[in-house]
C-alpha positions in Angstrom: -10.5 -1.5 4.4 -9.4 -0.4 1.1 -6.0 -0.5 -0.7 -5.0 -3.4 0.9 -1.5 -4.7 -0.1 0.5 -8.1 0.5 4.4 -7.6 -0.2 5.9 -11.0 0.0 9.9 -9.5 0.2 13.0 -9.7 1.7 13.9 -7.4 4.6 16.3 -4.7 4.1 17.9 -3.7 7.1 19.3 -0.6 5.9 15.3 0.7 4.6 16.4 1.3 1.1 14.9 -1.7 -0.6 12.7 -4.5 -0.1 10.1 -4.7 2.7 10.9 -1.4 4.3 11.1 0.8 1.3 7.4 -1.2 -0.1 6.0 0.0 3.2 7.1 3.2 2.9 5.5 3.6 -0.7 1.8 1.9 -0.1 1.3 4.2 3.7 2.7 7.1 1.5 -0.1 6.4 -1.4 -2.5 5.6 1.8 -2.8 2.3 1.3 -2.4 -0.9 4.5 0.4 -3.2 4.2 0.8 -6.0 5.6 3.8 -8.4 4.8 5.1 -11.7 4.5 9.2 -11.8 5.0 11.4 -14.1 2.5 14.6 -12.7 3.6 16.4 -11.0 6.1 19.7 -9.5 4.8 22.0 -6.9 6.4 22.4 -4.2 4.2 24.0 -0.6 4.4 24.3 2.1 1.5 27.4 0.2 0.7 26.1 -3.3 0.2 24.3 -6.4 1.1 26.8 -8.1 3.5 24.7 -11.2 4.5 21.6 -13.0 3.9 19.9 -15.1 6.4 16.5 -17.2 4.2 13.2 -17.7 6.0 11.9 -21.4 5.9 9.4 -22.1 3.3 6.8 -23.8 5.2 6.8 -20.1 7.6 6.6 -18.0 4.3 3.4 -19.8 3.5 2.3 -19.8 6.9 2.8 -15.8 6.7 0.7 -15.7 3.1 -1.6 -18.1 4.3 -2.7 -15.9 7.6 -2.6 -12.9 6.2 -4.5 -13.6 3.3 -7.0 -15.4 5.6 -7.9 -12.4 8.3 -6.9 -9.2 6.3 -7.2 -10.4 2.8 -5.6 -7.7 -0.5 -6.6 -5.7 -3.3 -3.2 -6.3 -4.6 -0.2 -8.5 -3.9 3.7 -7.2 -4.6 6.3 -9.4 -4.6 10.3 -8.2 -4.6 13.3 -10.5 -3.1 12.4 -14.1 -3.5 15.5 -15.5 -3.9 15.1 -19.1 -4.8 13.3 -21.5 -7.0 11.5 -23.6 -3.4 10.8 -19.8 -2.4 9.0 -19.1 -6.0 7.2 -22.7 -5.9 5.7 -21.7 -2.1 4.7 -18.3 -3.0 3.2 -19.2 -6.2 1.2 -22.5 -4.4 -0.1 -19.9 -2.0 -1.2 -17.3 -4.5 -2.9 -20.3 -6.4 -4.7 -21.5 -3.7 -5.8 -18.4 -1.7 -5.4 -15.1 -3.8 -6.0 -16.8 -7.9 -7.9 -13.6 -9.0 -5.6 -10.8 -7.0 -3.7 -8.6 -9.0 -0.4 -9.3 -9.1 3.1 -6.9 -9.4 6.3 -8.9 -9.2 9.6 -6.7 -9.0 11.9 -10.0 -10.4 14.6 -8.8 -7.5 17.8 -10.5 -9.3 20.8 -8.3 -8.1 21.3 -5.7 -5.4 22.4 -2.5 -6.6 26.0 -3.3 -5.2 26.5 -6.1 -7.4 25.2 -8.8 -4.6 23.2 -11.5 -6.2 19.7 -11.8 -4.8 18.1 -14.9 -6.7 20.3 -17.6 -7.4 21.1 -18.5 -10.4 19.4 -21.5 -11.1 15.9 -19.9 -9.6 15.6 -18.0 -13.3 13.8 -20.4 -15.0 11.2 -20.8 -12.0 10.8 -17.2 -11.8 10.4 -16.9 -15.6 8.1 -20.2 -15.8 6.4 -20.0 -12.8 5.7 -16.3 -11.1 6.0 -14.3 -14.5 2.7 -15.9 -16.1 0.7 -14.8 -12.9 1.8 -11.3 -13.0 -0.6 -8.8 -14.0 2.2 -5.9 -13.9 6.3 -6.7 -13.9 8.4 -4.0 -12.7 12.4 -4.8 -13.4 15.0 -2.3 -13.4 17.2 -2.1 -16.7 19.7 -4.9 -15.8 16.9 -7.3 -14.6 15.0 -6.9 -18.4 18.9 -7.8 -19.9 18.3 -11.2 -17.9 14.4 -11.9 -18.8 15.0 -11.1 -22.0 18.3 -12.4 -22.8 19.9 -9.3 -24.7 20.8 -6.1 -24.2 18.5 -3.2 -24.1 19.4 0.0 -25.9 
């Protein structure tokens, strides 16, 4: 099976972002998408109405079983929301997929303004996850936060 993508991200109940959008994209491009859910969100077109965190041990279990059985040709991260989740994901990837290309979407703030990455997790994102990235895909506001200055 070619084009296996493990998506590690939050679920968007409105279907416009998160795992749902990534699944649609991978499928439309002819790939095979597997997932590890990091958070459940209650979202619609007006914004994020609630976030339910998935325990890190279960996030790790999802990643481990997918990589052990299905494998991955690439991995994409999305909403990781806390330093603990970031550390868990990095540990799993280092143990199971150290050479698999990693696309990092540093999901920080929803379009409606809801914070999807805790401010205290920004350092973990920069120090632990970004150094592993093959490709980084921030939107403009995320790029400005990561760079620490406005981008013209």
